[in-house]
N, C-alpha and C positions, 0 to 999 in steps of 0.2 A: 411652546414659546408663547408667553403672554402677550396679547395685543391690546392696544388701547387707541382711542381717538379723542380728540379735543373738540368740544363743542363751544363755539363762540356765542354766548347768550345775548339776547336783545339789550340787556343792561350793561353790556361791555365786558362782563366777566367771562372767564374761561373755565369750563368744567371738563375734567378728565373722566372718561368712562372706560372701564375695562370691558372688553368685548370678547366673545367666543366666536368660533367659526360659524356656528349655527344660529347665532343671534341675529334677529332682524333689525333693520334700521329703525323700525317703529319702536322697538324696545329701547334702543339708544336714545331716541327722542323722548320717550316717556321717562327714562331714568334721569336725563338731564333736566327735564321739566319739573319732576318731583323735587329735585334738590333746590330749585329756586322758586317754586310755587307758581309755575306757569301751567296753562292748560294745553296739553299736547294736541288736542283736537283742533286748536286754532293756530297751530304753528307748523312749519315744514322745515326740512333740512336742505341745504344747498352746498354743493362742492364746486368751487371755482365759478360761482354765480350761476350754476345750473342745478335745477331741482333733481333730487335723487329719489328713486322709488322706495317708499317705506316698506313695501312688501318683500323686498329682496333680503336674502340672508347676506351677512357680511362677506362670506366666502365667495359669493357669486356677484357681489356688487362692483368689483373691480377697484375698490378703494384701497390705497396703500396703508400700511401700518403707520401709526402716529400722524395720521392726516388731520386736518382742521376742517370741521364742518360748521357752517353758519346756520344758526337757528333764527328764522324770520317769521313774523306773523303773516297769516293768509288773509285774503279778502273776506272769506266766509268760513264758517265752521265745516269741518270735513264731514261729508254726508255718509250716512250708514245705509248700506244696501245689502240685500240678501245675496248669498253666494251659493253656487251649485257645487256640491261635493259628490265625487264619484269614488267608490271604494272597490278595488279589485281583489278578489278572493284567490285562494290557492288553485282552485279548479279553473281559473280564467274568467269566471262570470263576474259581472259588474253590477253594483247597486248604486243608485244616485238619488239625491234629494236636495232640497233647498233649505238653508239654515241661516241664522243670524251669526255674524262673526264672533259674538260673545259666547256662543254655544261651546261647551267643552267637547273634547274628542270622544269621550265615553258615551255621551248622549247621541252623537252622530252614529257611532258604531252600533250601539244598542238599538237604535231606531231602524237602521238600514240592514243590519246583519244579525238580528236577534235569533233567527232560525239556524244560523251557522255557528253561533258562539259556543254551543255545546260541544262541537267537534274540536275546539281550540283549547289546549291545555295552557299554553302561555301565549296569549294574543299580543302581537306587536304591530303598531302602526308605523309605516315608513312614508315620509313626505320630504322630498328634496334633500335626501341624505340625513334627515333628522329622524331619530328613532324615539318613539314613545312606547315605553315598555311597561306592561302591567296595567291593571285596572286603576290603581291609585294614581299613577302618573297621568293616565288618560283623563281622569276627573280634574286634575289640577291644570291641565293644558287646554287652552282654548284655541279656536281657529284663528283668532286675532293674534295670539302669541306666536303662531306658526307663520304669520305674514299673509294670511288669507283674509283679505278685506273686501274684495270684489271679484266679479267674474266667475271663473270655474277653477276647480282644483281636483287633482287626481291623487288618491292615496292607495297604499297597498296594505292589506291585512294578512299577516303571515303568522304561522305558529312555530315559534322558535324560542328556546331558552335564552336568557341573557348571555350566558357564557358561550353559546354557539354563535352569537352575532359577532364575536370578536375574531372568529375564524374567517379569513378572506377566501373567497372562492377563486378557482382557476389560477392558483399560484403554482409556479413551476417548482417541482421537487426533484432534485437530482436522483438519478437511478443508483441503486446499490452497486458499489464498486465490486466487481468480480475479479477473480484471479486473472492476471494478464496472461494471455497466450502468445507465444512467439509468433511473429509474422510468417516464419518459415513453415509453421504447422498449419496455417490457414490457406485455403485456395485463393487465387487472385481475385475471384469474383466476390469473395466475402469481405474484402477490404473496402472501407468507405471513409469519406471525409467526415470528421467530427468537428463540431463548432457550436457556438452559442445558439444558432438557429436550427440545428439539426433535430432538436427535440420539440420544436414548435413553440418555444418560449419567446421572450423578448430578444431584442438585439437585431443584428443585420444578417442577411442571408448570404452565405458564401457560395456563389455560383461558379460554374465551370469557366465562364468568360472572365470572372474576377481572378480566378486562380491562374488562368493562362497569362493575363496581363501582369500578375505579380511575379510569375516565374520568369517572364522576359525582362522585367525591370529590377528584380531583387539582386542585391550584391552577392558576390560569391562568398560562401562561408569559409572561414579560416580552417586549416587542418586541425588546429588545436580544439576547436569546438565540435567538429564533426569529421571523424575519420573517413577517408575515401575507400570504398570497396575495391578489391583487387579486380582488375580488368585485363583481358588479354593484351599482348604486346601490339597486335594489329590495330585494335581499337584505340590504344593510346596514340599511335602514330597518326591515326585518322583525326582524332580530336585535337592534336597539336597543330593541325593545319589552320591558317588564318581563315576566319569566316568572311564570306563575301558580304559587302554592305547591302543592306536591305532597304527597299523603298519605304519611306514613312508615309503611310496612307492617311494618317491624321483623321480629321472629322470634317465633312462638308455636307452639302445639301443632299437629300435623297438617302437611299440605303447605304450602309457601309460597304465599300468595295472589297475590303481586305478579307480574304478567306484565311483565318489564322492557322488552319491546319496545313496550308501550303508551306508555311515556314518550317513546321516540323517535318513535312515531307521532304523539303530540300536538305534539311540538316540531318535527316536519318540516313547516314551513309551506309548503314547495314543493309538497306534495301538495294541489293546489287542490280536487280532488274530495272529499278527506276533510274539508277545512276547511269546505266548503260544506254537507256533509251531517253534521249533529250526531248523536251517538249516541242510540239509542232508550232512553228512561228512563221506566218506568211504576211509580210508587209505588202499591202495592196495599194498604197497611195501616200500622199504627203502627210506630214505630222505623225509619222509612224502609225498610220491607220491599220487597224486590225479588226477583223470580224470573227466572232465566235458565237456559238449557240448555247443557250442555257439548258436545253433539253439533252444535249450530248455530253454535257459536263458531268464528270464523275465526282460526286460529293461524298466525302467520308467525314462525318462530323465527330465520330467517337473512336478514333484510332490511337489515342494516347494511352499509355499503360497506366495501371492503377497507381503505381508509385508516383506518378506525376502529380497527383492530387493530395499527396501527403503534405500537411502544413508544417512549416518550420517556424522558429521563433521570429526570424526576420519577416516572414510573410505576415504574421499577426501584428508585428510592430508597424508595418507599412499600412495595413488595413486600419489600425487604430489612428495612425497619423492622418490618413485621408479623411476619416470620419470626423476628427477634431477640426480639420481645416474646413470641411463642409459646414459643420455646425457653427463655427465662429464666423464664417463668411455670411451665413444667412441671418444670424442674430445680431451681429455687430455692424452690419452694413449700413452706412449712412444714407439718408435720403438725398437723392440727386435731382437737380433741376434738369429741364430738357436740354439746356446748353451743355451741362456737364455730362449727361448721358451721350450726347452726340460727340463730345470730345473723347470719351472713353471708347466709343465705337471706332472713331478714327485712329486712336492709338492701337486698338486691336488689329485693325486693317493694316496699319503700317508694320506692326510686328509680323503679321503673316506675310506681307510683301517682302520683308527682309529675310524671312526664314525659308520661304518656298519660292523658287525661281520658275517652276513649271507647275502646270495644273493638268491633271489627268481626268478626262471626261469620258463617260460611257453613255451612249445614247441607246436606250432599250426600245425595241419595236414591239408592236403587239404580237408578232409571230415568234417572240422570244429570241430573236437575233439581236446581238449587241455590237455596236460600232464604237471602237475605242480610238481616241486621238489625244495628242498632247498639245496644250496651248499655254500662252503666257497669262499670268493673272491680270494684267492690265488690258487685255484684249476685250473688245465688245462681244456681246452674244451674237451679233449678226455675222461675225467671223465663223462661229460654230454653225450657224444656219447655212452659210455658203459651203462649209465643209461637208455637212450632211447632204445637201442638195446634189453634190457631185456623185454620190453613190446611189441615189434613188432610181428606181425603175421608171418613175413618172416625175421627173424633176420640175415640171411645170405646175404641179399641184401645190397649193398653199398648205402649210403645216405649222404646228405649234410645238414648243418644247415646254415641259412642265415638270415640277417635282411633287412628290407625295411622301407621306401624308402631312398636312392636308394638300389637296390639289391646288397648286399655285402656278399659273401660266407666267413664264418669265418674259419680261420686256427685253426687246432686242437692243435698246439704246443704253443699257447699263453694262458695266464691266463684270467679269467673272468674280472679281474680288468683292464687289458690292452685292452680288447675288449669292455670296457665301458658298461658292463652288471651289474654293481653294482650301486644301491642296487637291481634293478630288470630289467628284459628285457623280451621281447617277441621274441622268435626265431621261424623261419618257417622251416618246414621239407620238404625235396624233395629227392626222389629217383634219383640215377644217371641214371637208366633206365627210360626213359620218359614214356614208356608204363604203368608203374606201378603207375603213378601219377594221374590217373583218379579219380574223386570223388567217383565213384562207387566201387573203389578198397578197400580191407580190409587192414587197416594199423595197428590197434591194435588188440590184441587177444580178443576173444569173452568173456572170463571170466572177463576181465577188463572193457569191454563195459557194461557188466551186472551190474557193481558196480559204476555207475556214481554218481558223487557228483554235487550238485547244485553250481551255480556260487557264491552265497552268502556263501555256505559252504566252498568253496575254500578260500575266504577272511577270514572267521571265523577260519579256520585251521591255517592260518599263524599268525593271532592275538593270538590264543591260544599258539602256539609255542613260539612266542616272549614273552608272559607273563611268560611262564614257564622258559625260559632262563633268563629273568630279575630277577625272584625270586631266581634262583640258584646262579647267580652272586652276588646278594645283600647279600645272606646268607653266 
């Protein structure tokens, strides 16, 4: 696409100049000056009453197409100073020298790299994405035409034919399509997720967490688009049972509380041993207080079958939709004043307050014991401090609650909603006296340590509480 700029001359006339992407602003000034008989060395260019650098190429100047530049006289003639030119060779070595801007490129190359020119069949100079190909072109091109007027400049001298320069490096090339093999003939370990990012090219990375979130939110496919495989009668009866409502963990301060594999573990009714053995739940105090240990928690991060990661058309549509929303939100977002930003923050807080009636907090101690309790979003943090103090082995000691990363000590005079702890958050515990923060120190009372709950039980207790609250509100 052809580009051009309009130069407003000192005599009031307008001069249109066709420009290329690698054309310097100095060449634009010289072209307009030659048309009207002005000396380019005694004039400068301005855009919106600001001087523009004449050494920049048009592609890097940030000027829009069809812009209007003002040509104005300067106080004194533009000085001419020597420039330091450095040329990098193929082997990584560099040669540098000092030259006048009117020197042509071939003179610079011949003076600095005369001993290496015999090894180059087709020498090419590259400067700021501008390519000077061949000896004749180098003799016609000066440092000034490349925008090198002062200071230092770095060039690369390579040995390539002109037709090889049109080939772009590191371009993704799709693999040769082989004959498709049926999934039944492949072992389960050989199946993998394919996507735009699996080959290392551009695009987005489809991670396990992304697929899990898509599977939970993707709409059910119609039978006409995807036939359902035959399943035993027992499995059909189990799947027809209504699912229990699950607690929406959302996103709050600290690490994410929700272990996504626990949902699959509860839904996997084929695991008869797990269904027969309910999780251990020991309520040890007010606010549905529960204590569990992270060391004794059994974590299984990769228990999902390989078929779970097979992408469907709906999955890819949802990924594309989310990417478009993210891109449009960052590019088209208007600039907001501090008052508008505060108004938006208050709107978000009100939306959270309307959506979540309870807040689940987990206080993690240095010995990897976790105390869980349920609070209201409008309660102050000092209520949490009083709650934690009732379970400490040394309740008289002063302590702090903070979130990571980065470490932020939470003030006790703010609500949980203002601290971004709704609907859930992980808070870390720390004594003010550093000597008491050793992992071997006793933080909780022994009677509470003796009544530990499993990590699955902690999730189950919250779900049971939410179900009970939902039943009361509906009645």
